[in-house]
Structures are given as structure tokens and as C-alpha cells.
C-alpha positions as CSV (number, residue, x, y, z in Angstrom):
1,M,102.0,102.5,115.4
2,T,103.5,101.8,118.7
3,S,106.5,100.0,120.2
4,T,107.7,98.9,123.6
5,S,111.0,100.7,122.8
6,T,111.5,104.0,124.5
7,E,114.6,105.0,122.5
8,P,114.0,104.2,118.8
9,E,117.0,103.4,116.7
10,T,117.5,105.5,113.6
11,G,120.1,103.8,111.5
12,Q,121.9,101.1,113.4
13,V,120.9,98.1,111.3
14,P,123.7,97.1,109.0
15,A,123.2,97.6,105.3
16,D,126.2,95.8,103.8
17,K,124.5,93.8,101.1
18,D,122.7,95.0,98.0
19,F,119.0,94.3,97.9
20,P,116.9,92.5,96.5
21,Y,118.3,89.2,97.6
22,Q,118.0,86.0,95.5
23,R,115.9,83.1,96.5
24,T,118.0,79.9,96.7
25,C,114.7,78.0,96.1
26,P,112.0,79.5,94.0
27,F,109.4,79.1,96.7
28,T,111.3,80.1,99.9
29,P,112.5,83.5,101.2
30,P,116.2,84.4,100.6
31,P,118.4,83.2,103.5
32,E,119.1,86.8,104.4
33,Y,115.4,87.2,105.3
34,A,115.9,85.1,108.5
35,E,117.7,87.9,110.4
36,M,115.4,90.6,108.8
37,I,112.3,88.7,110.1
38,E,113.8,88.6,113.6
39,E,114.3,92.4,113.4
40,D,110.9,93.0,111.6
41,V,112.2,96.5,110.5
42,S,115.7,96.6,108.9
43,Q,117.8,98.7,106.5
44,V,119.2,97.6,103.1
45,L,121.0,99.2,100.2
46,L,119.1,99.0,96.9
47,R,121.0,97.5,94.0
48,G,121.2,99.9,91.1
49,S,119.9,103.0,92.8
50,G,122.1,102.8,95.9
51,L,119.4,104.1,98.1
52,R,119.5,103.1,101.8
53,I,115.9,102.2,102.6
54,W,113.8,100.3,105.2
55,T,112.3,96.9,104.8
56,V,109.4,95.6,106.9
57,T,108.7,91.8,107.2
58,G,106.1,91.3,109.9
59,Y,102.6,90.5,108.8
60,D,100.8,92.7,111.3
61,T,103.4,95.5,110.9
62,I,102.9,95.5,107.1
63,R,99.1,95.6,107.5
64,E,99.3,98.5,109.9
65,L,101.8,100.4,107.7
66,L,99.6,100.0,104.6
67,T,96.7,101.7,106.3
68,D,98.8,104.5,107.9
69,P,98.1,107.9,106.4
70,R,101.7,108.9,107.3
71,V,103.1,106.9,104.4
72,S,102.7,107.6,100.7
73,A,102.5,105.5,97.5
74,S,103.6,108.3,95.2
75,R,106.5,107.6,92.9
76,K,107.4,111.4,92.8
77,H,109.2,111.4,96.1
78,A,113.0,111.7,95.8
79,N,113.7,108.6,97.9
80,F,110.9,106.4,96.4
81,P,112.5,102.9,96.6
82,F,113.0,101.9,93.0
83,Y,115.7,99.3,93.0
84,F,116.7,100.3,89.5
85,I,117.6,103.7,88.2
86,A,114.2,105.0,87.2
87,P,113.8,107.2,84.1
88,P,111.9,110.4,84.7
89,E,108.8,109.1,82.9
90,Y,108.7,105.9,85.0
91,R,109.1,107.9,88.2
92,T,106.3,110.5,87.6
93,E,104.0,108.9,85.0
94,T,101.7,106.6,87.1
95,S,98.0,106.1,87.9
96,F,96.1,105.3,91.0
97,I,98.6,102.7,92.3
98,G,100.9,105.7,92.9
99,Y,98.4,108.2,94.1
100,D,97.3,109.0,97.6
101,G,94.0,110.2,99.2
102,E,91.3,111.7,97.1
103,E,93.3,111.6,93.9
104,H,93.7,107.9,94.4
105,L,90.0,107.3,95.0
106,R,88.9,109.5,92.1
107,T,91.1,107.8,89.5
108,R,90.6,104.3,90.8
109,R,86.9,104.7,90.7
110,K,87.0,105.0,86.8
111,A,88.3,101.4,86.5
112,A,86.7,99.9,89.6
113,L,83.3,99.1,88.1
114,T,84.9,96.8,85.5
115,F,86.5,94.8,88.3
116,T,83.7,94.2,90.8
117,H,83.1,90.6,91.7
118,R,79.8,90.5,89.8
119,Q,81.3,92.0,86.6
120,V,84.2,89.7,86.8
121,Q,82.0,86.6,87.1
122,R,80.2,87.6,83.9
123,L,83.6,87.2,82.1
124,R,83.8,83.5,83.1
125,P,82.5,82.0,79.8
126,R,84.8,84.2,77.7
127,I,87.8,83.5,79.9
128,E,87.1,79.7,79.6
129,E,87.1,80.1,75.8
130,I,90.4,82.0,75.9
131,V,92.0,79.3,78.1
132,D,90.8,76.5,75.9
133,T,92.0,78.3,72.8
134,H,95.5,78.7,74.1
135,L,95.5,75.1,75.5
136,D,94.6,74.0,71.9
137,K,97.5,76.0,70.6
138,M,99.9,74.5,73.2
139,L,98.7,71.0,72.5
140,S,99.2,71.5,68.7
141,L,103.0,71.9,69.3
142,S,105.4,69.1,69.8
143,P,106.8,68.9,73.4
144,P,108.8,70.2,75.0
145,V,107.0,73.5,74.9
146,D,107.7,76.7,76.7
147,M,104.5,77.0,78.6
148,H,105.3,80.5,79.9
149,R,105.6,81.9,76.5
150,V,102.8,80.2,74.6
151,F,100.2,79.9,77.4
152,S,100.9,81.7,80.7
153,L,101.7,85.1,79.1
154,A,99.0,84.7,76.3
155,V,96.0,84.0,78.5
156,P,96.0,87.1,80.8
157,M,97.2,89.3,77.9
158,T,94.2,88.3,75.8
159,V,91.9,89.0,78.8
160,I,93.2,92.4,79.7
161,C,93.5,93.5,76.0
162,E,89.9,92.6,75.4
163,L,88.8,94.5,78.5
164,L,90.7,97.6,77.3
165,G,89.7,97.3,73.7
166,I,93.2,96.6,72.4
167,P,93.3,94.6,69.1
168,Q,94.7,91.1,69.0
169,D,97.6,92.0,66.8
170,R,99.1,94.2,69.5
171,H,99.3,91.6,72.2
172,D,102.9,90.6,71.5
173,F,103.9,94.3,71.6
174,F,102.7,94.6,75.2
175,I,104.2,91.3,76.3
176,K,107.6,92.4,74.9
177,H,107.4,95.9,76.6
178,G,106.0,94.5,79.8
179,T,109.0,92.2,80.1
180,A,111.3,95.2,79.5
181,L,109.6,97.3,82.2
182,L,109.2,94.6,84.9
183,G,111.7,91.9,84.0
184,G,114.7,92.9,86.2
185,H,117.5,92.6,83.7
186,S,116.5,95.6,81.4
187,T,118.9,98.5,81.1
188,T,117.7,102.1,81.8
189,D,117.8,102.8,78.1
190,E,115.6,99.7,77.4
191,R,113.1,100.7,80.0
192,Q,113.1,104.3,78.6
193,A,112.5,103.0,75.0
194,A,109.7,100.7,76.2
195,I,108.0,103.6,78.0
196,V,108.2,105.9,75.0
197,E,106.8,103.2,72.6
198,V,104.0,102.1,74.9
199,N,102.9,105.7,75.6
200,A,102.9,106.4,71.9
201,Y,100.6,103.4,71.2
202,I,98.3,104.2,74.1
203,S,98.0,107.8,73.0
204,E,96.9,106.7,69.6
205,L,94.5,104.2,71.1
206,I,92.8,107.0,73.2
207,R,92.4,109.1,70.1
208,T,90.8,106.1,68.3
209,K,88.4,105.3,71.1
210,R,87.4,109.0,71.3
211,R,86.4,108.9,67.6
212,E,85.0,105.3,67.7
213,P,84.0,104.3,71.3
214,G,83.4,100.6,72.0
215,D,82.3,98.3,74.7
216,D,85.5,98.5,76.7
217,L,86.9,99.9,79.9
218,L,88.7,102.8,78.2
219,S,85.6,104.0,76.3
220,R,83.5,103.7,79.5
221,A,86.0,105.7,81.4
222,M,85.9,108.5,78.8
223,A,82.1,108.5,78.9
224,D,82.1,108.6,82.7
225,Y,84.4,111.6,82.7
226,K,82.2,113.4,80.2
227,A,78.9,112.6,82.0
228,S,80.3,113.7,85.4
229,G,81.9,116.9,84.1
230,E,85.2,116.0,85.8
231,Q,88.3,117.5,84.5
232,Y,90.8,115.0,83.1
233,T,93.7,114.8,80.6
234,D,94.7,112.2,78.1
235,R,97.6,111.5,80.5
236,D,95.2,110.4,83.1
237,L,93.7,107.9,80.7
238,F,96.9,106.4,79.3
239,N,98.5,106.1,82.8
240,M,95.4,104.1,83.8
241,V,95.7,101.9,80.7
242,R,99.4,101.3,81.2
243,L,99.0,100.4,84.8
244,L,96.2,97.9,84.0
245,M,98.2,96.4,81.2
246,N,101.3,95.9,83.4
247,G,99.3,94.7,86.4
248,G,96.8,92.7,84.4
249,H,99.1,90.4,82.5
250,E,102.6,90.2,84.0
251,T,101.4,89.3,87.5
252,T,98.8,86.7,86.5
253,A,101.2,85.2,83.9
254,S,103.9,84.8,86.5
255,Q,101.5,83.2,89.0
256,I,100.3,80.7,86.3
257,S,103.8,79.5,85.6
258,L,105.1,79.5,89.2
259,G,101.9,77.9,90.5
260,T,101.9,75.2,87.8
261,A,105.6,74.4,88.5
262,C,104.8,74.4,92.3
263,L,102.0,71.8,91.8
264,L,104.2,69.7,89.6
265,E,107.0,69.8,92.2
266,H,104.5,68.8,94.9
267,P,102.8,65.8,93.4
268,D,100.8,65.0,96.6
269,Q,99.1,68.4,96.3
270,L,98.5,68.0,92.6
271,E,96.9,64.6,93.3
272,L,94.6,66.2,95.8
273,L,93.5,68.7,93.2
274,R,93.0,66.1,90.5
275,D,90.9,63.9,92.9
276,D,88.8,66.8,94.1
277,P,88.4,69.7,91.6
278,S,86.4,71.7,94.1
279,L,89.8,72.4,95.8
280,V,90.8,74.7,93.0
281,K,89.7,77.9,94.9
282,P,91.6,77.2,98.1
283,A,94.5,76.0,95.9
284,V,94.6,79.4,94.2
285,E,94.9,81.2,97.5
286,E,97.6,78.9,98.8
287,L,99.6,79.1,95.6
288,I,99.4,82.9,95.7
289,R,100.6,82.9,99.3
290,F,103.3,80.3,98.8
291,A,105.0,81.9,95.7
292,T,104.3,85.6,96.6
293,I,105.4,86.9,93.2
294,G,105.0,90.5,94.4
295,D,107.4,90.1,97.3
296,T,109.1,93.5,96.7
297,A,106.2,95.2,94.8
298,V,104.8,97.3,97.7
299,P,107.0,100.4,98.1
300,R,106.1,103.4,100.2
301,V,107.7,106.7,101.5
302,A,107.3,108.1,105.0
303,L,105.6,111.5,105.0
304,E,106.7,112.2,108.6
305,D,108.7,110.5,111.3
306,I,107.3,107.1,112.2
307,E,108.3,104.7,114.9
308,I,107.9,101.0,113.8
309,G,109.3,98.0,115.7
310,G,111.7,100.1,117.7
311,K,113.1,101.8,114.6
312,L,112.6,105.5,113.8
313,I,111.8,105.9,110.1
314,R,112.4,109.6,109.2
315,A,110.2,111.6,106.9
316,G,111.3,111.1,103.3
317,D,112.7,107.6,103.9
318,G,111.8,104.8,101.5
319,I,110.1,101.6,102.7
320,L,109.6,98.2,101.1
321,C,107.0,95.8,102.5
322,L,108.3,92.3,102.0
323,G,105.2,90.1,101.2
324,L,107.1,86.8,101.0
325,A,108.3,87.2,104.6
326,A,104.8,88.2,105.8
327,N,103.1,85.4,104.0
328,R,105.4,82.9,105.9
329,D,104.5,84.3,109.4
330,P,103.8,81.3,111.6
331,E,101.5,83.3,113.8
332,V,99.1,83.7,110.8
333,F,99.9,80.6,108.7
334,P,100.7,77.5,110.8
335,D,103.5,75.5,109.3
336,P,104.0,78.2,106.7
337,D,106.8,76.6,104.7
338,R,104.5,73.7,103.7
339,L,102.3,73.9,100.6
340,D,98.8,72.9,101.7
341,I,96.1,73.5,99.1
342,T,93.4,72.7,101.6
343,R,94.5,75.7,103.8
344,G,92.6,78.1,101.6
345,S,93.3,81.2,103.7
346,R,92.6,84.5,102.1
347,K,94.6,86.4,104.8
348,H,97.7,86.4,102.6
349,L,99.1,89.7,101.3
350,G,99.5,88.5,97.7
351,F,97.2,91.3,96.6
352,G,98.4,93.9,99.1
353,H,96.3,95.5,101.7
354,G,94.3,98.7,102.5
355,V,93.1,101.2,99.9
356,H,95.7,100.1,97.4
357,H,94.5,96.4,97.5
358,C,94.8,95.1,94.0
359,I,91.9,96.3,91.9
360,G,92.1,93.2,89.7
361,A,92.2,90.6,92.5
362,D,88.9,89.0,91.6
363,L,89.9,88.8,87.9
364,A,93.2,87.2,88.8
365,R,91.5,84.7,91.0
366,L,89.0,83.8,88.3
367,E,91.7,83.4,85.6
368,L,93.8,81.2,87.9
369,E,90.8,79.1,88.9
370,I,89.9,78.4,85.3
371,V,93.5,77.8,84.2
372,W,94.3,75.2,86.9
373,S,90.8,73.5,86.5
374,K,91.4,73.1,82.7
375,L,95.1,72.6,82.5
376,F,95.4,69.4,84.5
377,H,92.1,68.1,83.2
378,R,93.1,68.5,79.6
379,I,96.7,67.6,80.0
380,P,96.7,65.0,82.9
381,T,100.3,63.9,82.1
382,L,101.8,67.4,82.1
383,R,105.3,67.4,83.6
384,L,108.3,69.6,83.7
385,A,110.7,69.0,80.8
386,Q,113.8,69.7,82.9
387,P,114.5,70.0,86.6
388,F,112.9,73.1,88.0
389,D,116.1,74.3,89.7
390,R,117.6,74.6,86.1
391,V,114.7,76.9,84.9
392,P,116.0,80.5,84.6
393,R,114.2,82.7,87.1
394,K,113.5,86.5,87.1
395,E,115.7,87.3,90.1
396,G,115.6,91.0,90.9
397,A,112.4,91.6,88.9
398,V,109.5,93.7,90.2
399,I,107.3,90.7,89.7
400,Y,109.1,87.4,90.5
401,S,108.7,84.7,87.8
402,V,110.5,82.5,85.4
403,W,111.9,83.4,82.0
404,E,110.6,80.2,80.5
405,L,108.8,77.0,81.7
406,P,109.6,74.0,79.5
407,V,106.9,71.3,79.8
408,A,106.1,68.0,78.2
409,W,103.3,65.5,78.3
């Protein structure tokens, strides 16, 4: 990466506020981002951990950074930018999302075949059934209903559990612990307890699948390892399962709730979608861009000194790529603060970029497409049961969302 600067700065950007900052509106960047966007590369202090790290806001800068071999995704680095105090297990126990190079490619490949576009499209009939089943359950209740709890969380959890071969009666267990790990308000002890309990369950699941393999991703991964003769440990397997569980339900659930609220708050856009259901695919892309639930979910560590935007990032420094700022770059998205479901651009960074681009992107897109096609068709009078600015939001969470979404019809 290059810069017009001849004397890069090393630490002259003030870091007098704890990060992450709060959104004053659920769909707009925090006001502090304005100056950071001007700088492109800034320094902040992480709340909880107290680390002084770099943030990057520019769309092009982030795309370059995420393909630069001089940065690492590994959680094992001392200055990895967790913005909470990470228990040892959370720091070191990871899967391909936190691996680099060949290790990343090797472990990602075990799951990748399940998430190809062709394989995902084969899931359409079953996902449609799942969405209809949970809409039936929601409609059986008397409004107001917490849509986030009874629908948004339930749909993607059912999908990912079926893919992994996890029984129906364990779905609430993973929803509970996913919230503890990613919710933003959990204590270190609560995160630690969630990790221990999830690991214990997944370890038992692996033993069960080894004795009684099924038609699921975990069983196929075991068979693939055995057929290839590759060395692996049970730890490799349960790290993969835990990653897919967290990434496969919390993110999509958050997007369902925020995207639905966004459409209800923008009735002109909802009317466009109702009048022309074929707009659902571009609507999915625009709602992912507009909400950017993973604003702070792309952390990295510099492996060597790197000059970016006139700033010198030293080897070992932590970096956060701020997707919400990048997804509002007017050079890439004209009139970026306006929701426009006809825009349909897939240039957004909602699924990351580079070799760590979200492995479940096609699955998430399909789930969202089916949800928003069916939701407003089956419940045409759906509305928020209280003003959206009064709905409690997951400020400071790894994945931005709401704690609840009261709706009526």
C-alpha cells in the first residue's frame, strides 16, 4: 500500500474516547466516524481491553488491507483487537476465520463444499418450509410479539443446526450461548462459562457422529479427513462447528430483524418490494449494506510495519476495518445514506473481502431472500409495535442487532 505522505505519522491521532462508539440512529454511523472518515486511518482506545489500536474507514483502503499478506487474522497475537477482555479459550480456540495462509485454506476447504452456490440452492425448499413453520408459530401468538426471539433467531438456528446434524432440542441452548458470546453486555465469566458449555456439547456431538455418521457437514468433514489421510484433531472439528454455529445464526438473525425494521421504517421502499417481489434480491444487498451488522467484526494484526493513508502501523499493532463507514463511501455508493432497494450493488463489504470473505454468504442471501419474500406476503399488515428508537439495541456487540423486536399486525 502506498501513500503520498513522505513522513508517515506513528501515533499522533488522538485516542481520547473508548471504542466502539454508539450509533445515535440504528442505521447511521456514530457521529465520531465523521472525523475518522476524513482521516481514513485513526487510533482509538478499546473499551474493556484498553488496547490502543488502529481503525480504517475507507472502502478502497479496507479492500487493500484485507488482501495484504502483511496482516494476520489470528486471534493468538498479543494485541489482537478484542474490545472485551478475552478469556484464553476465546483468544486461542478458533477455526479458519482466525487462521492465515495454508492453514486457513486447508481448514476452510472442509466446510466449503456445503456452502457452494449450487449446494445452497438445493436447500431452498427446506428453508422455505422452515420459514413457513416459524411464521405459522408467530401468527399463532397474540400480538404484540417479539419477532426477534420467535422468528429471527429461530429460522437461521434451525437451518445451521440441520446442516451440522444438531438435534432440534439443542437449538435454544445455542441461541442462549451465542448471545452470551456475541451480545456485547456479557461479563468475562459469562463468556467463559458459555465457551466451556458449548465446547462440552460439541465434543460429545463429535463422538456421536464418529459412532453414527449422518448426512451432515460434520460427518462429511470427518469422512473427508479420513479419506485424504490428513492429520486432524477433535479440536479442529469443534472449532469449525463453533465458528459455523456463531456465524450461521447470530449474523443472519440480526440482519432479519434490522432489515425488517428498516423496511417498516421506510414505507416507500417496502411498498416497492410489495409491488414488485422480484426486487427482493437487490433489496437483500441494499439492506446488508445499509445496516452493516458486522461494522467492527473484521479485526487484524500487522505482521510488519505498514504505511497506510500516511500513518505508520507498527508490527504487532491491532487494526479494525470499519465496514459501516466503508459501506457509506460516496465514491462507491452514490447518495449512500439513502436506502434504495433498487440499488442492488454487491460491492458492499457486508460479507468481508479477500480470502476470509464469509463462507456462508450465499446461504445468508438465500435465507434473507426467502424471509422477506414470505414475511410481507403472509403478514401484509406487519408493523412495529413501538417506535423503533425505543427498541433496545446491542450497542457494543460484535454483531450489531436488537435485543428484541416487538411487532403487531
